[in-house]
C-alpha positions as protocol buffer text, in pm:
chain_id: "A"
residue {
  index: 1
  type: UNK
  ca { x: 8 y: 39 z: -6 }
}
residue {
  index: 2
  type: UNK
  ca { x: 134 y: 305 z: -134 }
}
residue {
  index: 3
  type: UNK
  ca { x: 195 y: 547 z: 203 }
}
residue {
  index: 4
  type: UNK
  ca { x: -46 y: 893 z: 155 }
}
residue {
  index: 5
  type: UNK
  ca { x: 110 y: 1267 z: 112 }
}
residue {
  index: 6
  type: UNK
  ca { x: 87 y: 1361 z: 406 }
}
residue {
  index: 7
  type: UNK
  ca { x: 304 y: 1088 z: 593 }
}
residue {
  index: 8
  type: UNK
  ca { x: 539 y: 1110 z: 297 }
}
residue {
  index: 9
  type: UNK
  ca { x: 554 y: 1490 z: 462 }
}
residue {
  index: 10
  type: UNK
  ca { x: 541 y: 1399 z: 811 }
}
residue {
  index: 11
  type: UNK
  ca { x: 882 y: 1200 z: 795 }
}
residue {
  index: 12
  type: UNK
  ca { x: 1043 y: 1333 z: 614 }
}
residue {
  index: 13
  type: UNK
  ca { x: 1012 y: 1695 z: 884 }
}
residue {
  index: 14
  type: UNK
  ca { x: 1083 y: 1398 z: 1133 }
}
residue {
  index: 15
  type: UNK
  ca { x: 1412 y: 1324 z: 872 }
}
residue {
  index: 16
  type: UNK
  ca { x: 1523 y: 1704 z: 899 }
}
residue {
  index: 17
  type: UNK
  ca { x: 1500 y: 1764 z: 1279 }
}
residue {
  index: 18
  type: UNK
  ca { x: 1736 y: 1468 z: 1288 }
}
residue {
  index: 19
  type: UNK
  ca { x: 1972 y: 1582 z: 1011 }
}
residue {
  index: 20
  type: UNK
  ca { x: 2003 y: 1915 z: 1181 }
}
residue {
  index: 21
  type: UNK
  ca { x: 2014 y: 1827 z: 1512 }
}
residue {
  index: 22
  type: UNK
  ca { x: 2360 y: 1674 z: 1410 }
}
residue {
  index: 23
  type: UNK
  ca { x: 2505 y: 1954 z: 1205 }
}
residue {
  index: 24
  type: UNK
  ca { x: 2771 y: 2100 z: 1444 }
}
residue {
  index: 25
  type: UNK
  ca { x: 3015 y: 1849 z: 1328 }
}
residue {
  index: 26
  type: UNK
  ca { x: 2972 y: 1954 z: 972 }
}
residue {
  index: 27
  type: UNK
  ca { x: 3085 y: 2199 z: 711 }
}
residue {
  index: 28
  type: UNK
  ca { x: 2959 y: 2475 z: 615 }
}
residue {
  index: 29
  type: UNK
  ca { x: 2933 y: 2290 z: 258 }
}
residue {
  index: 30
  type: UNK
  ca { x: 2772 y: 2021 z: 414 }
}
residue {
  index: 31
  type: UNK
  ca { x: 2539 y: 2187 z: 600 }
}
residue {
  index: 32
  type: UNK
  ca { x: 2385 y: 2328 z: 272 }
}
residue {
  index: 33
  type: UNK
  ca { x: 2389 y: 2072 z: 137 }
}
residue {
  index: 34
  type: UNK
  ca { x: 2159 y: 1857 z: 373 }
}
residue {
  index: 35
  type: UNK
  ca { x: 1892 y: 2228 z: 385 }
}
residue {
  index: 36
  type: UNK
  ca { x: 1896 y: 2193 z: -13 }
}
residue {
  index: 37
  type: UNK
  ca { x: 1803 y: 1880 z: 12 }
}
residue {
  index: 38
  type: UNK
  ca { x: 1585 y: 1929 z: 246 }
}
residue {
  index: 39
  type: UNK
  ca { x: 1387 y: 2212 z: 53 }
}
residue {
  index: 40
  type: UNK
  ca { x: 1330 y: 1950 z: -241 }
}
residue {
  index: 41
  type: UNK
  ca { x: 1134 y: 1693 z: -7 }
}
residue {
  index: 42
  type: UNK
  ca { x: 954 y: 1925 z: 124 }
}
residue {
  index: 43
  type: UNK
  ca { x: 838 y: 2100 z: -232 }
}
residue {
  index: 44
  type: UNK
  ca { x: 855 y: 1740 z: -383 }
}
residue {
  index: 45
  type: UNK
  ca { x: 616 y: 1635 z: -149 }
}
residue {
  index: 46
  type: UNK
  ca { x: 410 y: 1959 z: -132 }
}
residue {
  index: 47
  type: UNK
  ca { x: 344 y: 1926 z: -569 }
}
residue {
  index: 48
  type: UNK
  ca { x: 214 y: 1532 z: -466 }
}
residue {
  index: 49
  type: UNK
  ca { x: -37 y: 1745 z: -276 }
}
residue {
  index: 50
  type: UNK
  ca { x: -71 y: 1979 z: -522 }
}
residue {
  index: 51
  type: UNK
  ca { x: -116 y: 1852 z: -870 }
}
residue {
  index: 52
  type: UNK
  ca { x: -345 y: 2099 z: -1099 }
}
residue {
  index: 53
  type: UNK
  ca { x: -134 y: 2307 z: -898 }
}
residue {
  index: 54
  type: UNK
  ca { x: 172 y: 2253 z: -1035 }
}
residue {
  index: 55
  type: UNK
  ca { x: 24 y: 2153 z: -1370 }
}
residue {
  index: 56
  type: UNK
  ca { x: -40 y: 2573 z: -1383 }
}
residue {
  index: 57
  type: UNK
  ca { x: 270 y: 2649 z: -1187 }
}
residue {
  index: 58
  type: UNK
  ca { x: 436 y: 2419 z: -1525 }
}
residue {
  index: 59
  type: UNK
  ca { x: 268 y: 2598 z: -1779 }
}
residue {
  index: 60
  type: UNK
  ca { x: 323 y: 2953 z: -1702 }
}
residue {
  index: 61
  type: UNK
  ca { x: 676 y: 2803 z: -1607 }
}
residue {
  index: 62
  type: UNK
  ca { x: 684 y: 2752 z: -2002 }
}
residue {
  index: 63
  type: UNK
  ca { x: 500 y: 3024 z: -2130 }
}
residue {
  index: 64
  type: UNK
  ca { x: 693 y: 3273 z: -1929 }
}
residue {
  index: 65
  type: UNK
  ca { x: 1037 y: 2996 z: -2074 }
}
residue {
  index: 66
  type: UNK
  ca { x: 881 y: 3051 z: -2488 }
}
residue {
  index: 67
  type: UNK
  ca { x: 816 y: 3500 z: -2420 }
}
residue {
  index: 68
  type: UNK
  ca { x: 1191 y: 3477 z: -2243 }
}
residue {
  index: 69
  type: UNK
  ca { x: 1337 y: 3399 z: -2573 }
}
residue {
  index: 70
  type: UNK
  ca { x: 1135 y: 3608 z: -2806 }
}
C-alpha cells in the first residue's frame, strides 16, 4: 500500500529534525547540501498534494520561458 502524501511530509520533517540536530559537526558545504536537499524533498511532497496547481505552475513556467526567448 502506498503511503499518503501527508505521511510522506511528516516522515521528511522527522528526518529533517534528526539531520539538523546533528549539524554542529558538519562543514558549511555539508550543511548547505542538507538544507537544499530538505527544501527539495518538501517541495516535492507539496507538489504531490497539489497536482492541479503543479500543472498550472508548469504551464506558466513554459510560457515565461517562451516569452523570454523572444
